N, C-alpha and C positions, 0 to 999 in steps of 0.2 A: 504494500500500500504506500504510495508516494504522497508527499506532502500536499497541502491544499493549494499551493502556488505552482505546482508542477503541471506540465501539459497533459499528463494522463492520470490525474487524480481519479481514482476508480469509483464508479458507482457499483451498485449491486449487480454483479456480472451474470446473474441468472436472468436479469431483464435485458431488454434491447438497449444497445448503446448507439444512439442516433447521432450522426454527424450533422453539423449545422448546414443551412442552405448556402451553397457556394455556386460560383460560376461554372459553366460547362467545362469539364476536364478536356484538355487537349494533349495529344501525344504525337510527336513528330509533326506538329503543325496541323493535325487533323482532329476534329472534335470526336469524342468517344460517344457515339450515338447508341451503341448496343452493348449489352452486358459482356458478350463474348470478347468484344474489342477492349473493354475495360480490364478484363482478366488478363488478356495477352499483354496489354500495356503495363499493368502492374508487375507481371512476371518478368517482363523484359527490363523494366526500370530497376527492379530490386536484384536482378541477377545479370548485371552488365558484363561481368567478367567470366561468364559461363564458358566461352570458347576461346579465351585468351591463352596463349602458350606461355609456359614457364621455362626459364633457363635454369635447369637443375645443376649446371656446372658451378654455379656460385657456391654450392655447398662444399666444393673442393677447397675453398679458401680456409676452412677451419678443420682442425684435427678432431677426432672423435673424443667426446668428453668421457670422464670416468664412468664405468658401468654402474647403473643403479639397480640394486636388487629389489624386485617387486614381490612383496610378500602377499599372502592371501588377506582379504579384508576381514575385519573383526566387527562384531556387533556394536562395540562402543563407537566406532567411526560413524555408523548410521544414526545412533542416538545423538551424538554431538552435532551431526550435520543438520538434523531436523529441529533441534532444540530452538534455534533462533529464527526459524521460518515463521512468517507472519500468517496467522490463521485467516486474516481477511484479504490476503492477496488473491490474484486471479486464479480461479480453479484451472486444473489441467483439462486437456481435451476429453478426459473420462469423467469430468464434472466433480472430481474429488478434490477437496481443499486440503491444505496442510493440516487443518484441524482434524479432518477425517483420518488422515494418515498417521497423525500422532497417536490416535486411539488404536489404529491397526497394529502399529509396531509395539504397543504395550503387551500384546499377546506374544509370548516368547516363541511360539511355533511359527507365527507369521514372520517375525523378525529373523529367525534362523533361516527360514526358506528364502527370504530376500537376499540374505548374505550368501547363501549357497548358489542362488541364481547368478549373482554378480561374479563370484569366483569361477563358476563354470563358463560364463561368457568370456572371461579372459583365457581360460584353458583352451577353449574351442576357437577363439578369435572370431566371436560372433556377437552381434547386437540384434535382438529381435526386431522384426520388421514393424510390429505395431508400436514400438518406441520411436521408429524413424518417421512416423507420420505426424505432421504438425498442422496447426491452424494459425494463419497469420491474420491478426486483426489490424486493419488499416486505420491509423489515427492521424490527427492533425499535428504538424509541427507548430509550436507556438509563435505568435507575433509575426506571421507572414502577411505581407500587404495584399497578396492575392492567393487564392486556392484553386486556380485553374490549371495548375501543373502538378504532375505526380511527385515532383521534387519537394512539394510542400507537405508531403505525407511520409509517414514511416510505418513499417510493419512491426508488430509485437508478436513474438512467437509463443503459442500455447502448446504444451506437450502433455503426454501422459504423466500423471503425478508420480507414479512409481518410477518411471524412467528418469524423471527430474531428480528424485531423491538419490538414485544410483549415480547420476551424473555429478551431483554435488559431492558425493563421497570420492568419486574418481578425481574431480577437480582439486579437492583438498590434498589428495595423495600426490597428484602431479606437481602441484606447487611446492609441496614439502621437498620432493626429490630434486626438482630442478634448482631450487634455492640451495639445497644441501651440497650439490656438486658444482655450484657457481655458474650454471648455464644461464640463469636469469641475470642479465647485466646489472651491475650495481647502480646504474643511473636510472633504471626502470622503477617507476613509482605508480604507474597506472594499472588498474585491474588486478591488483595483488592484495592479499589479506595483510593486515597490519600496516598498510600504507594509507596516507591520506593527503588532503590538500595542504595540511600543515607541513608535511614532509617536503612537498614541492616548494613551499615558501621558504623553509629553512635552507634548502639546497640553493635556491636562487640568491638568498641573502649571503650565503657563504661565498658564492662565485663573485658577487659584487664586492664584498669586503676584501677578498683575495686580490681582486683587480686594483682596488684602492691602494693596498700596500705596495703594489708594484707601479703606482702612479699611472694606472691604465683606466680607461673608461669601459664599462660593460654594456653591451647591447644584447637584447634578446629577440629571437625570431620565433613566432608561433604560427603553425599552419595546421590545417585539418586535412586528414587523408579521407577524401570522399569515398563513400561506400566501402569502408575498410572491412568490416565484419563480413558483408556479403561477397567480398572479393577474394577471400582466402582460398587458395587452391588445395583441394583435399589430398591429392597425392603428394604434393610438396610438404604439407603438414606432417604426413607420415614419415617422410625422409628427414624432416627436422627432428622428430622424436628419436629416430635412430641415431642422428648426429648428437643429440643431447644425452645419449648413453643409456637409453631404455632397452631392455632385453627384447628378444624377438616376439615373445607372446604379447607384449604390450603394443608393439608396432603393428602386429597382425590384427589385434583387436581394433585398433583405430583405422586400419585399412578397410575393415568391414563396417565399423561404426559410421564412417564419413560418407559411404556410398549408398546409392539406391534410396535416397531420402525423398519423401514426397510431402507436399503441402497443399492446402486449399486456402483461398483468400475469403475474408468476410468484409463486406462493405455495406454498412447499414443493415438492412434486413436480408441482404442477398449473399449467397455463397457460391463459390466456383466449384468445378470438379477438381480432382487432384492433379497437381503439376509435379514433374520431376525437378529436383534440385540437386545439381551436381557440382555446386561450387558454394563456398562461403559457410560461415557459422552464424546461426540466427541471433538476432537481438533478443536477449532474454534467456538464452540457453545458459545453464549453469557452467558449462565448459567453455563458453565463448571467451570470457576474460583471460583465462590462463592459456588457451590455445592461441589467441591473438598475441599475448605477451611472448610466447615462444617464437612466433613468427617475427616479431620485432627484435627479440634478443639476438637472433642469428645475424641480422644486419648491423646491429650495434657492435657486436663482437668484430665483424668484418671491418666496420668503419674505424674502430679502435686499432685494429691491426695495421691498417693503411696509414693512420695518423702517426703511429710510432715509427713507421719506415721513413716518413717525411720529416 
């Protein structure tokens, strides 16, 4: 549940979430007069990197990081992962809220079976297809002067609640291991646990004060990577995990986890058929922050390597 001043402060999601009246949506200069064209336009807009080629040779710039031993998951990891989940947040595609699932895992047999399913998924290198199906709710970006372009909207991903819980546990484990073997670059502060805006401010002040000591002026450059989450290449992500030192069963799991994903779009009262998604990680997925951080870590390490040469 986000704060009252955020763009997607949530109403009771068992009711309809109606978008305000807006101008006719245009895509590629043409008005979207039919629903089928709206769905195709949404899918194309949110998956612009679907057929982009990736230069995998960039991975050769870094040596393999130390091997991370991947142990079986424990019940305590699931209890900790769900403890801070907000009961009033958006239900998953199976209509179960975190409140429902907190009751479910109080049953020791249910919790044990969820842990077994998770460990078996890693042993087999398999992620169940019903966890790969998502629903994308199209919402407004705040403070736009006009809403006649799809760039003025963003998709929020809703998933099966059990799948989300397992992803939260996997995400916590991933972060612990890549921080432990120093694959996460020390300058990274975004999308990581125990990091905040305060850390960014402290780091910036440190750079400024260091410059003053050397009688230098400090300038900062900020830029936004457009469509970053939806543009992450699935195969390249798996290669990054291998470079980060994860053992084969972890890499094999993600090779399956990331492919053959499907989604349908919701716009006001209307919904689309299922679309294939072969690129990107969804806005709202529990694994998206750490997977995107791994993507950025690779290039930060490469940049640091080249800066030391010069």
